[in-house]
C-alpha positions as CSV (number, residue, x, y, z in Angstrom):
1,M,4.4,87.5,44.8
2,T,3.3,86.5,41.7
3,E,5.5,85.0,39.1
4,G,6.4,87.9,37.3
5,Q,6.9,89.9,40.6
6,E,9.0,87.4,41.7
7,A,11.5,86.9,38.3
8,A,11.4,90.8,38.1
9,A,12.8,90.9,42.1
10,Q,15.0,88.4,40.6
11,A,16.0,90.6,37.8
12,V,17.0,93.5,39.9
13,E,18.6,92.0,42.2
14,A,21.2,90.4,39.6
15,A,21.8,92.9,38.3
16,A,22.6,95.1,41.6
17,E,25.0,92.4,42.1
18,A,26.2,92.8,38.6
19,A,26.7,97.0,39.5
20,G,28.3,95.8,42.7
21,N,31.5,94.0,40.9
22,W,32.1,97.1,39.0
23,A,31.7,99.7,40.7
24,R,34.2,97.6,43.7
25,A,37.0,97.6,41.2
26,G,36.5,101.3,40.9
27,R,36.9,102.1,44.5
28,H,40.7,102.5,44.3
29,A,40.9,104.8,41.4
30,G,39.0,108.3,43.2
31,I,37.4,110.1,40.6
32,A,37.5,107.9,38.1
33,G,36.0,105.6,40.7
34,A,32.8,107.8,41.2
35,A,32.3,107.6,37.0
36,I,32.5,103.7,37.3
37,G,29.8,103.9,40.0
38,V,27.6,105.9,37.9
39,V,28.1,103.6,34.8
40,A,27.7,100.4,37.2
41,A,23.7,101.9,38.3
42,G,23.0,102.4,34.6
43,A,24.3,99.2,33.6
44,A,21.9,97.7,36.6
45,A,18.7,99.3,35.6
46,G,19.2,98.0,32.1
47,V,19.9,94.5,32.7
48,A,17.3,95.0,35.3
49,I,14.6,96.0,32.5
50,E,16.0,92.8,29.8
51,R,15.7,90.5,32.6
52,M,12.9,91.3,33.7
53,T,11.5,90.8,29.8
54,V,13.7,87.6,28.5
55,G,15.0,85.1,30.9
56,R,18.5,84.6,31.4
57,G,18.3,81.1,30.2
58,M,17.0,81.6,27.3
59,R,19.4,84.4,26.3
60,R,21.8,82.2,27.5
61,R,20.6,79.3,24.9
62,A,20.4,81.9,22.3
63,R,23.8,83.0,22.3
64,L,25.2,79.8,22.4
65,A,22.8,78.9,19.0
66,L,24.2,81.5,17.6
67,D,27.9,80.3,17.9
68,A,26.9,77.6,16.8
69,A,25.0,78.5,13.6
70,G,27.4,80.9,12.9
71,P,30.8,79.9,13.1
72,Y,32.4,82.4,11.8
73,G,36.5,83.0,12.1
74,T,36.9,79.2,11.0
75,L,39.2,79.7,8.3
76,R,42.7,78.6,9.4
77,G,45.7,78.6,7.3
78,T,49.5,77.6,7.5
79,P,50.8,78.5,11.6
80,G,53.7,80.5,11.6
81,A,55.1,83.0,14.8
82,A,57.1,85.9,14.3
83,I,59.7,87.4,17.3
84,A,58.8,90.9,18.4
85,E,62.1,93.0,19.5
86,D,61.0,92.4,23.1
87,G,61.1,88.4,22.7
88,T,57.1,88.4,22.1
89,E,56.0,85.7,20.0
90,L,53.4,87.2,17.2
91,Y,51.2,84.3,15.6
92,Y,50.4,85.0,12.4
93,E,48.6,82.2,9.3
94,V,49.9,82.3,5.5
95,D,47.2,81.2,2.7
96,E,48.7,80.3,-0.2
97,V,47.1,80.3,-3.3
98,G,45.5,77.2,-4.3
99,P,44.1,74.8,-2.1
100,E,46.3,74.4,0.7
101,P,45.7,72.4,4.5
102,G,43.1,73.6,6.7
103,R,41.2,75.0,4.1
104,P,37.1,73.9,4.6
105,E,36.1,71.5,2.6
106,K,33.1,73.9,1.6
107,D,32.5,78.0,2.4
108,D,30.2,80.2,1.7
109,R,29.4,83.8,2.6
110,T,28.8,83.5,5.9
111,G,32.1,81.0,6.4
112,R,30.3,78.0,7.8
113,A,32.5,75.4,7.3
114,A,32.1,71.5,7.4
115,K,35.2,70.7,9.3
116,N,38.8,72.1,10.3
117,G,37.0,74.9,12.6
118,R,38.4,76.5,15.6
119,N,41.5,74.8,16.8
120,G,41.3,71.9,14.2
121,K,37.6,70.8,15.7
122,G,34.9,70.3,13.3
123,D,31.7,72.0,14.0
124,R,28.9,69.4,12.6
125,S,26.4,71.9,14.0
126,A,26.9,74.3,10.6
127,K,24.7,74.7,8.0
128,P,25.4,75.7,4.6
129,V,23.3,79.3,3.9
130,R,21.0,78.1,1.4
131,G,18.2,80.5,-1.0
132,K,18.7,83.3,-3.6
133,E,20.8,85.6,-1.3
134,A,23.5,83.0,-1.1
135,R,23.9,82.3,-4.2
136,A,24.0,85.9,-5.1
137,A,26.9,85.8,-2.6
138,Q,28.8,82.7,-4.0
139,E,28.4,84.3,-7.8
140,A,30.2,87.3,-6.6
141,Q,32.3,86.1,-4.9
142,G,33.4,83.4,-8.2
143,G,33.5,86.9,-9.9
144,L,36.1,88.4,-7.6
145,R,38.4,85.0,-8.4
146,K,37.7,85.0,-11.7
147,R,38.9,89.2,-11.6
148,L,41.7,88.3,-9.4
149,T,43.1,85.8,-11.3
150,A,43.1,87.3,-14.4
151,A,45.1,90.3,-12.6
152,L,47.5,88.8,-11.0
153,G,49.0,87.5,-14.5
154,R,52.8,85.2,-13.8
155,R,52.9,84.6,-10.2
156,S,56.2,86.2,-10.0
157,A,54.7,89.4,-9.5
158,A,51.6,88.5,-7.5
159,P,51.5,90.7,-4.4
160,T,51.1,88.9,-0.8
161,V,48.5,90.9,1.0
162,V,48.9,91.4,4.6
163,F,46.4,92.0,7.0
164,S,46.2,94.0,10.5
165,H,43.2,94.1,12.5
166,G,42.0,96.9,15.0
167,Y,42.2,96.7,18.3
168,C,40.0,94.3,21.0
169,L,39.9,92.2,17.9
170,S,41.7,89.5,15.6
171,Q,43.1,88.2,12.5
172,D,39.4,86.5,12.7
173,S,37.9,90.1,12.0
174,W,38.8,89.8,8.5
175,H,36.8,86.5,8.1
176,F,34.8,87.9,4.6
177,Q,38.0,89.4,3.0
178,R,40.1,86.0,4.0
179,S,37.5,84.2,2.8
180,A,36.9,86.3,-0.8
181,L,40.6,85.9,-1.8
182,R,41.3,82.4,-0.2
183,G,42.9,80.5,-2.8
184,T,43.6,83.1,-5.1
185,V,46.1,85.7,-4.0
186,R,48.5,84.7,-1.3
187,T,47.4,86.2,2.3
188,V,49.0,86.7,5.4
189,H,46.7,87.5,8.8
190,W,48.5,88.0,12.3
191,D,47.1,88.9,15.3
192,Q,48.7,92.1,17.3
193,R,50.4,91.6,20.5
194,S,48.2,90.8,23.3
195,H,45.4,89.5,21.0
196,G,44.1,86.3,19.5
197,R,46.6,83.9,19.5
198,S,49.4,86.2,19.7
199,S,51.7,86.2,23.2
200,R,50.9,88.9,26.0
201,G,53.6,91.8,25.2
202,H,56.6,91.0,27.2
203,G,57.6,94.6,27.6
204,Q,54.2,95.2,29.0
205,I,53.9,92.2,31.6
206,D,57.6,93.0,33.0
207,G,56.4,96.7,33.2
208,T,59.6,98.0,30.8
209,E,57.5,98.8,27.8
210,E,54.2,100.8,27.2
211,V,52.3,99.9,24.3
212,T,52.8,102.1,21.0
213,I,51.5,102.7,18.0
214,D,55.4,103.2,16.9
215,L,55.5,99.4,18.7
216,L,52.8,98.4,16.6
217,G,54.5,99.4,13.4
218,R,58.1,97.2,14.4
219,D,55.9,94.6,15.4
220,L,54.6,94.0,12.3
221,K,57.9,95.0,10.2
222,A,58.8,91.4,11.8
223,V,55.9,89.6,11.0
224,L,56.7,90.9,7.3
225,D,60.5,89.6,7.9
226,A,59.3,86.6,8.4
227,A,56.1,85.4,6.6
228,V,56.8,87.9,3.5
229,P,60.9,87.7,3.2
230,E,60.8,88.9,-0.6
231,G,58.4,90.0,-3.2
232,P,55.6,93.1,-3.3
233,I,53.5,93.5,-0.3
234,V,49.7,94.8,-0.4
235,L,49.3,96.1,3.9
236,V,45.7,96.3,4.8
237,G,45.0,97.4,8.0
238,H,41.7,98.2,10.1
239,S,41.7,100.8,12.4
240,M,44.4,100.0,15.2
241,G,45.6,98.1,12.3
242,G,45.7,101.1,10.1
243,M,47.6,103.1,12.5
244,T,50.1,100.0,12.8
245,V,50.4,100.2,8.6
246,M,51.0,103.9,9.3
247,A,53.7,103.5,11.6
248,L,55.5,101.3,9.5
249,A,55.8,103.4,6.8
250,D,56.8,106.4,9.6
251,Q,60.0,104.1,10.7
252,F,60.8,101.8,7.6
253,P,60.5,104.3,4.8
254,E,62.9,102.5,3.0
255,F,61.2,99.4,2.9
256,V,58.2,100.9,2.4
257,A,59.5,102.1,-0.5
258,E,61.0,98.8,-2.1
259,R,58.4,96.4,-1.0
260,V,54.9,97.8,-0.5
261,V,52.8,97.8,-3.7
262,G,49.7,99.0,-2.4
263,V,47.8,99.6,0.6
264,A,44.3,99.5,2.3
265,L,43.1,102.2,5.1
266,I,39.9,100.6,6.3
267,G,37.8,102.7,9.6
268,T,41.3,104.4,10.5
269,S,42.9,107.4,11.6
270,A,45.6,109.6,11.0
271,G,45.4,111.4,14.5
272,R,43.4,113.5,16.4
273,L,41.3,110.6,18.3
274,S,41.1,112.8,21.7
275,E,38.4,114.9,19.7
276,V,36.2,112.1,18.5
277,T,33.0,112.3,20.1
278,Y,31.5,108.6,20.4
279,G,28.5,110.0,19.5
280,L,28.1,111.8,23.2
281,P,27.3,115.0,23.5
282,S,29.6,117.8,24.2
283,M,30.2,117.4,28.1
284,G,29.8,113.4,27.9
285,M,33.1,114.2,25.7
286,K,34.5,116.0,27.6
287,A,33.9,113.9,30.8
288,F,35.2,110.9,28.7
289,H,38.3,111.7,27.4
290,W,38.8,113.1,31.0
291,L,37.9,110.2,32.9
292,A,38.4,107.2,30.4
293,P,42.2,106.6,31.2
294,G,42.2,106.6,34.8
295,V,39.1,104.4,34.9
296,I,40.3,101.5,32.7
297,K,43.4,101.5,34.2
298,A,41.7,101.3,37.6
299,L,39.4,98.9,36.0
300,S,43.0,96.7,34.8
301,W,44.0,96.1,38.9
302,Q,40.8,94.5,39.2
303,H,40.6,92.6,36.7
304,E,39.0,89.5,37.9
305,I,36.0,91.3,39.5
306,V,35.6,93.3,36.2
307,E,35.7,89.6,34.2
308,R,32.9,88.4,36.3
309,G,31.1,92.1,35.8
310,R,31.6,91.6,31.8
311,R,30.1,87.9,32.3
312,A,27.3,89.4,34.4
313,T,26.4,92.3,32.0
314,A,26.7,90.0,28.8
315,D,23.0,91.8,27.8
316,L,24.4,95.7,28.2
317,F,27.7,94.5,26.5
318,A,26.2,92.8,23.1
319,G,24.2,96.2,23.2
320,L,27.1,98.5,23.1
321,V,29.0,96.2,21.0
322,K,26.6,96.9,18.4
323,R,25.8,100.2,18.9
324,Y,29.4,100.8,18.2
325,S,30.6,98.6,15.6
326,F,27.8,98.6,13.5
327,G,25.8,101.5,11.5
328,T,22.5,100.0,11.5
329,P,22.5,96.9,14.1
330,E,19.2,96.1,13.8
331,K,20.1,95.3,9.5
332,V,22.8,93.3,10.8
333,D,23.0,89.4,10.7
334,P,22.3,88.4,13.9
335,G,25.2,85.8,14.0
336,I,27.9,88.5,12.9
337,A,26.5,90.7,15.8
338,R,27.4,88.0,17.8
339,F,30.5,87.3,16.5
340,G,32.2,91.2,16.6
341,E,30.5,90.1,20.4
342,R,32.9,87.4,20.9
343,L,36.2,88.9,19.2
344,I,35.5,91.5,21.9
345,E,34.7,90.1,24.8
346,A,38.0,87.4,24.1
347,T,40.3,90.6,24.9
348,P,41.0,90.6,28.9
349,I,40.5,93.9,30.5
350,D,43.7,94.6,31.1
351,V,44.9,94.1,27.3
352,V,42.4,96.9,27.1
353,A,44.4,99.0,29.6
354,E,47.5,98.6,28.0
355,F,46.3,99.9,24.4
356,F,44.2,102.7,25.5
357,P,46.6,105.2,26.2
358,A,48.9,105.2,23.1
359,F,45.2,106.2,20.7
360,A,45.4,109.7,22.1
361,V,48.8,110.8,21.1
362,H,48.6,109.1,18.1
363,D,49.7,111.2,15.0
364,K,50.8,109.8,12.3
365,T,49.7,112.4,9.3
366,E,53.6,113.0,7.6
367,A,54.0,109.2,8.0
368,L,50.7,109.0,4.8
369,V,53.2,110.4,2.4
370,A,54.9,107.5,2.2
371,Y,52.0,105.4,0.6
372,D,51.3,108.6,-1.9
373,A,53.3,106.6,-4.5
374,V,50.9,103.6,-4.8
375,P,47.6,102.3,-5.1
376,A,45.7,103.5,-2.4
377,L,42.3,102.3,-0.7
378,V,40.8,104.3,2.3
379,L,37.1,103.3,3.2
380,A,35.2,103.9,6.5
381,G,31.7,103.9,7.5
382,E,29.5,107.0,7.3
383,S,28.2,106.4,10.6
384,D,31.4,105.5,12.3
385,L,31.4,106.4,16.0
386,I,34.7,105.3,16.9
387,T,37.2,106.3,13.8
388,P,34.6,108.9,11.9
389,A,34.9,109.2,8.3
390,D,36.1,112.5,8.4
391,H,39.3,111.1,9.2
392,S,39.3,109.0,6.4
393,R,38.3,111.9,4.3
394,T,41.7,113.8,6.3
395,I,43.6,110.8,5.1
396,A,42.9,110.8,1.5
397,E,43.6,114.3,1.5
398,V,47.2,113.1,2.3
399,L,47.0,110.7,-0.5
400,P,45.5,112.7,-3.2
401,D,45.5,109.6,-5.5
402,A,43.9,107.1,-3.3
403,E,40.5,105.8,-3.8
404,L,38.1,107.2,-0.9
405,V,35.0,105.2,-0.3
406,C,32.8,106.7,2.5
407,V,30.0,103.4,2.9
408,P,26.7,105.1,4.2
409,G,24.6,103.2,6.7
410,A,27.9,101.2,8.1
411,G,29.9,101.6,11.3
412,H,33.4,100.7,12.7
413,L,33.1,97.2,11.7
414,V,32.1,97.9,8.0
415,M,34.2,94.6,6.6
416,L,32.0,92.6,8.8
417,E,28.6,94.8,8.0
418,R,29.6,95.7,4.4
419,P,31.7,92.4,3.2
420,E,30.4,92.2,0.1
421,L,31.5,95.9,-0.9
422,V,34.5,96.1,1.1
423,N,35.9,92.7,-0.9
424,D,34.9,94.0,-4.2
425,H,36.9,97.2,-3.5
426,L,39.8,95.0,-2.1
427,V,40.3,93.1,-5.4
428,S,39.9,96.5,-7.1
429,L,43.5,97.6,-5.3
430,V,45.0,94.2,-5.6
431,E,44.2,94.6,-9.7
432,R,45.8,98.1,-9.9
433,A,48.6,96.8,-6.9
434,S,50.1,93.7,-9.1
435,A,49.9,95.9,-12.4
436,A,51.9,98.8,-10.4
437,A,54.2,95.6,-9.0
438,R,54.6,94.2,-12.8
439,S,55.2,98.0,-14.6
440,S,57.8,98.6,-11.5
441,R,59.7,94.7,-12.4
442,H,59.5,95.8,-15.8
443,A,61.1,99.4,-15.2
444,R,63.8,97.8,-13.5
445,A,64.6,95.0,-15.9
């Protein structure tokens, strides 16, 4: 047997083993198990082809190199914790105006830092980006800071910007936006329950409460009460985070009317998610919506096997992340693509299963009117396969005075794929919200 034939045989064997892990996880799922078997077979074929051409060690070294060269998500602030109604600890961080503990000595467009990385440990392998592109990005960010400083004026009227992240992500998904606003305006970044550094949902662990978008809205209220007890607020939500912002308005309209002076809804939806095709043909879409809840629930029952399968099929997983996260993945910095992959793969399959059913029944269209009186930004990627841009257009119809931005060629993680554009529009929103807050204060005086 030649060296190439031996490598191919090993690749097929390893891929088949990975597929077997997924298939064993699905045996208890009835008809859903059949779907898992089909997916597993496809995964095996894809992984086999990949491993025939690129060695496992080389692929692993490439992922490690990307992790080291692009330590995105290393910006840290002052930590805090809010306690949800069921006792779940919700982790948040605050970036105050001006220099603060935990701020990297030097950071640029990519968020590379000389020290103060994840968990406070330095990453000496990080190197600053050089060249015309980096200088242009730094100059653009400097311009954004000057605009904000001029717009905010007296600090008493300056809002706190609160960021809510999406499904299977964490507060670190706002890396570029956090970097752009850092030190200029007060910001709060929090992890949704069972995500990031927040605790597993107590109600989900003991089985007393299912995850709902309304529950997430009450979680956000707990974070706001703890981290922003007074003063105007600008709410920023991506995907599930945007739905969380809608649920806040639905349950606490008086709070929103009194405290919220601006809102940004990015890559999100007010409802009808059961109609999303995910880029599949009609029959495939119907099968997905029919089978997916049972498949994911079955996988959660065998989460240890599934996690081994996820690791074994890392290459296939990376390809899926790119397809469903970015509109033009071939143009995305490999380090950013790897960062998105790390965020998603950090979410355990049982957490994925706990949250997934909530989206099918999500409907907050009527709640959106609570934000009609404040400056609003509705932004989406035109190539978003998860929360299509048409869903953002529907939101804009309910908020006719909102700024609607649909970004050509961008996908679901638009804030990572097109950070400069998103940053620019966020700064414009904060400018408008600050002006509105000052006007409101003068009117009450």
